[in-house]
matplotlib code that plots the C-alpha trace (Angstrom):
import matplotlib.pyplot as plt

x = [-12.3, -15.6, -16.0, -15.1, -17.7, -17.1, -18.7, -19.0, -18.1, -17.7, -19.8, -19.8, -18.7, -21.2, -20.2, -22.6, -23.5, -22.1, -25.4, -26.9, -24.2, -26.1, -26.5, -29.3, -29.7, -29.8, -26.7, -24.3, -21.5, -23.4, -24.3, -21.3, -18.4, -17.6, -15.5, -12.2, -10.5, -7.6, -6.4, -4.3, -3.3, -3.0, -0.5, -0.1, 3.0, 4.1, 3.5, -0.6, -2.3, -0.4, -1.3, 1.0, 1.5, -1.8, -0.8, 0.5, -2.8, -4.8, -2.6, -3.3, -6.7, -7.3, -5.0, -7.0, -10.4, -8.8, -8.1, -11.9, -12.7, -14.5, -14.8, -14.0, -16.1, -13.5, -10.2, -7.1, -7.0, -10.5, -10.4, -6.8, -8.2, -11.6, -9.4, -7.6, -11.3, -12.6, -9.8, -10.1, -13.8, -14.1, -11.2, -8.8, -5.4, -4.9, -6.9, -7.5, -8.4, -10.9, -11.5, -13.8, -15.2, -18.3, -20.9, -24.2, -27.9, -29.5, -29.7, -28.7, -26.8, -23.1, -22.7, -22.3, -22.3, -25.8, -24.8, -23.0, -19.8, -19.6, -17.2, -17.0, -14.4, -14.5, -11.9, -11.8, -9.5, -8.4, -5.5, -2.8, -4.3, -2.5, -2.6, 0.0, 2.0, 2.6, 4.8, 7.2, 6.6, 5.2, 2.7, 1.7, 0.5, -0.2, 0.4, -3.2, -4.8, -6.2, -4.2, -4.1, -5.4, -3.6, -2.5, -4.9, -7.8, -8.3, -5.8, -4.2, -2.7, -6.2, -7.1, -10.7, -13.4, -13.7, -10.0, -10.7, -13.3, -10.0, -8.5, -11.5, -11.2, -7.3, -8.4, -10.9, -9.5, -6.1, -8.3, -10.4, -6.5, -5.8, -3.5, -3.5, -3.2, -2.5, 0.0, -1.2, 0.9, 0.2, -0.5, 2.4, 3.2, 5.3, 4.8, 2.5, 1.5, -1.1, -4.9, -4.3, -0.6, 2.9, 5.5, 9.4, 11.8, 15.4, 17.6, 21.7, 21.3, 19.3, 15.4, 13.5, 9.9, 7.6, 7.5, 4.6, 4.2, 3.3, 0.1, 0.7, -0.7, 1.8, 2.0, 2.6, 4.1, 5.9, 7.6, 8.2, 10.0, 12.3, 13.4, 14.1, 16.3, 18.4, 18.9, 20.4, 22.6, 20.4, 20.2, 16.7, 15.7, 12.3, 12.1, 9.8, 10.1, 9.5, 7.0, 9.7, 12.3, 10.2, 10.9, 14.7, 14.4, 16.2, 13.5, 9.6, 7.4, 4.4, 3.9, 0.6, -1.4, -3.5, -0.7, 2.4, 5.5, 4.3, 6.9, 5.8, 7.7, 6.0, 4.7, 2.8, 4.2, 7.6, 9.7, 11.3, 15.1, 14.6, 10.8, 10.2, 11.1, 14.5, 17.2, 16.6, 12.8, 13.2, 15.9, 12.9, 10.0, 12.1, 12.9, 9.4, 7.7, 10.2, 9.2, 5.7, 5.4, 7.3, 10.3, 13.0, 13.3, 11.0, 13.4, 11.0, 8.0, 5.9, 3.7, 1.1, -0.3, -3.9, -5.2, -7.2, -10.6, -13.3, -16.8, -19.0, -21.2, -25.3]
y = [9.3, 11.5, 13.7, 17.4, 18.2, 20.5, 22.3, 20.4, 17.0, 17.0, 13.9, 13.4, 16.9, 19.0, 20.3, 19.4, 20.2, 17.5, 16.5, 16.2, 13.8, 10.5, 7.2, 5.2, 1.7, -0.1, 1.1, -2.2, -0.5, -1.2, -4.4, -5.8, -3.5, -2.7, 0.5, 1.5, 4.5, 6.6, 8.2, 11.5, 14.3, 18.2, 19.7, 23.1, 25.1, 28.4, 28.9, 27.7, 24.2, 21.7, 18.0, 15.4, 13.4, 14.2, 12.6, 9.4, 8.9, 9.5, 7.4, 4.3, 5.2, 4.7, 1.6, -0.1, 0.8, -1.0, -4.2, -3.8, -3.0, 0.0, 2.7, 6.0, 9.0, 11.2, 12.0, 12.1, 15.6, 16.3, 14.0, 15.4, 19.3, 18.3, 17.0, 20.4, 22.2, 20.6, 21.4, 25.2, 25.4, 24.4, 26.5, 24.1, 24.4, 20.8, 18.0, 14.1, 13.6, 10.8, 10.3, 7.2, 5.3, 2.7, 1.3, 2.9, 2.4, 0.5, -3.4, -5.8, -9.1, -10.1, -8.8, -5.0, -4.2, -2.3, -0.2, 3.2, 4.0, 7.0, 9.2, 11.4, 13.3, 14.4, 16.3, 17.0, 17.8, 14.4, 14.8, 11.9, 8.2, 6.5, 9.4, 12.0, 10.7, 7.6, 9.3, 9.6, 7.1, 4.3, 1.8, -1.4, -3.9, -7.7, -10.0, -10.8, -14.2, -13.1, -13.6, -11.1, -12.8, -15.0, -13.3, -15.7, -14.9, -10.7, -8.2, -6.5, -4.4, -2.8, -0.2, -1.5, -1.2, -4.9, -5.4, -3.5, -5.9, -8.1, -4.8, -4.5, -8.1, -7.1, -3.9, -5.4, -8.1, -5.9, -3.3, -6.3, -7.4, -4.3, -3.3, 0.0, -2.0, -5.2, -7.0, -9.4, -12.2, -13.6, -16.5, -18.2, -16.8, -14.0, -10.8, -8.7, -4.8, -3.7, -3.4, -0.1, 0.6, -0.6, -2.0, -1.6, -2.8, -1.6, -4.3, -4.5, -0.9, -1.9, -0.7, -3.5, -3.8, -6.6, -7.2, -6.5, -10.4, -10.8, -9.0, -5.3, -2.2, -0.2, 2.3, 6.1, 7.0, 3.8, 4.7, 8.2, 6.7, 4.5, 7.3, 9.2, 6.4, 5.7, 9.3, 8.9, 6.4, 3.7, 0.6, -0.3, -3.7, -5.2, -9.3, -11.8, -11.2, -14.1, -13.1, -13.8, -11.4, -8.4, -9.2, -8.9, -6.0, -2.8, -0.5, -1.4, 1.4, 2.0, 4.1, 5.3, 8.5, 8.4, 6.9, 8.9, 7.4, 5.8, 3.7, 0.7, 0.1, -3.2, -6.6, -9.5, -7.6, -8.0, -4.8, -3.3, -1.7, 0.6, 0.5, 3.8, 5.4, 4.8, 7.1, 5.6, 6.2, 9.9, 10.7, 9.3, 11.2, 14.3, 14.3, 13.3, 16.0, 18.9, 18.5, 17.7, 20.8, 23.4, 23.7, 21.9, 21.8, 19.9, 18.4, 15.5, 17.8, 16.0, 19.3, 20.1, 23.8, 24.2, 27.2, 30.1, 29.5, 29.4, 30.5, 27.7, 27.2, 28.4]
z = [7.8, 7.1, 4.1, 3.9, 1.4, -1.2, -3.8, -6.7, -8.2, -12.1, -13.6, -17.3, -18.5, -15.7, -12.5, -10.3, -6.6, -3.9, -2.8, -6.2, -7.3, -7.8, -9.5, -10.3, -8.2, -10.6, -12.2, -13.2, -11.0, -7.8, -8.5, -10.1, -9.1, -12.7, -12.1, -12.4, -10.6, -9.6, -6.4, -6.5, -5.0, -5.4, -2.7, -1.5, -2.8, -2.7, -6.2, -5.6, -6.0, -7.9, -8.7, -8.3, -11.3, -12.9, -16.4, -15.4, -13.2, -16.2, -18.1, -15.6, -15.3, -18.9, -18.7, -16.2, -18.4, -21.4, -19.5, -18.5, -22.0, -20.9, -23.9, -21.7, -23.5, -23.3, -24.8, -21.7, -22.2, -21.1, -18.0, -17.5, -17.7, -15.8, -12.8, -12.6, -13.1, -10.5, -8.1, -9.2, -9.1, -5.0, -4.8, -2.7, -2.0, -1.2, -1.7, -2.6, -6.2, -7.0, -10.8, -11.2, -14.8, -14.2, -15.6, -15.7, -15.7, -18.8, -17.8, -15.4, -15.8, -15.8, -20.0, -19.2, -22.9, -23.0, -20.3, -20.7, -19.7, -17.2, -15.5, -12.5, -10.5, -7.1, -4.8, -1.1, 1.6, 3.3, 5.8, 6.5, 5.3, 8.5, 10.8, 11.2, 13.8, 11.6, 9.5, 11.9, 14.5, 12.0, 12.3, 13.7, 11.0, 10.4, 7.7, 6.5, 6.6, 3.1, -0.3, -3.2, -6.4, -8.1, -11.7, -13.5, -11.4, -11.5, -12.9, -10.1, -13.0, -13.2, -9.9, -10.0, -7.6, -7.5, -6.6, -3.2, -2.0, -1.2, 0.5, 2.7, 3.9, 4.5, 6.3, 8.6, 9.4, 10.9, 12.8, 14.2, 15.7, 16.6, 14.0, 11.7, 8.2, 7.0, 4.6, 1.8, 0.6, -3.1, -4.4, -3.6, -0.3, -1.2, 0.2, -2.1, -1.0, 1.5, 1.5, -0.7, -0.7, -1.9, 0.2, 0.3, 2.7, 3.5, 3.9, 3.8, 2.1, -0.6, -1.3, -2.1, -3.3, -4.9, -8.7, -10.8, -10.8, -7.1, -7.7, -6.9, -8.3, -10.6, -7.9, -9.1, -5.5, -5.9, -9.1, -7.5, -4.5, -7.0, -8.8, -6.0, -4.4, -7.9, -7.7, -4.1, -4.8, -3.2, -5.3, -6.0, -6.3, -7.9, -6.2, -4.6, -0.8, 1.4, 4.8, 7.2, 5.1, 6.2, 10.2, 9.6, 7.6, 8.6, 7.6, 6.4, 5.0, 2.8, -0.5, -2.0, -3.0, 0.3, 2.3, 1.0, 2.4, 5.9, 7.9, 9.7, 13.1, 13.6, 11.2, 13.5, 16.6, 15.4, 16.1, 12.6, 12.8, 16.0, 16.0, 14.3, 11.0, 9.7, 8.3, 4.7, 4.8, 6.1, 3.6, 0.8, 2.8, 3.3, -0.4, -1.7, 0.5, -0.2, -4.1, -3.9, -1.6, -3.3, -1.3, -3.8, -7.3, -9.1, -12.4, -12.7, -14.0, -11.3, -10.0, -12.7, -11.1, -11.0, -13.1, -11.2, -10.3, -13.1, -12.7, -12.7, -15.5, -14.3]

ax = plt.figure().add_subplot(projection="3d")
ax.plot(x, y, z, "-o")
ax.set_aspect("equal")
plt.show()
């Protein structure tokens, strides 16, 4: 999906015009994938634009950086405020949010310590990640031949740029086979996650999702859906899921900041349930969107309202 350009990107404390937001070709991140990042969303609500769980995204960004020994040269509060400022100066009612921390330009070599740690924040309008029709009809996916990394190889708990080389292999294989998305297994053959989404299944009335030990990202939308389900009286179970259990599920769906809550209709050409969005998925999806789009009470404090547009410094 091509970018819908906006006016400004925040780079290390300054607002830079979109087309002037550049880094050096010899920056460490270009050669060694040394970045951690976040993917969030801002939603249009009756009270104005609201960033979804902004503080939790910032916390995860700092945790990812900690794992990779990257000292972010800004406080959490500064990044939190900079995200809201970037949305405000671009005058957006709704958008995708991409903060990224990366090792910049100084020297090359696997040892990254001499390279400065830099931060940028970009926002832009972005529609439904798997297509608008997916929210009701569901998508056809496959189980990928590519496995997620074993726990002692690369830390999947961190949202790192390098992890998404694995995600690209999963996505590209799925697309080449005529599917919208792929689901990866972990190193032990159990269900892990999609190329950029967490996976849930409904089985005999229970909502089941793989545990963190299955090499899954600690998704913020994942956590939100689990919270909603428990409050709706649905039993939530984190357990290892064998591949074939997906085929026998009553419902399967993806969650993620980009994917939001997206049902799955078929896996490996096997119809899941009724072959479209199931009733529990629909209830969770409806409740989720009612809260984040301001139609229902936000008792969880998930919505962070964006302040009025500020003038851009000269």
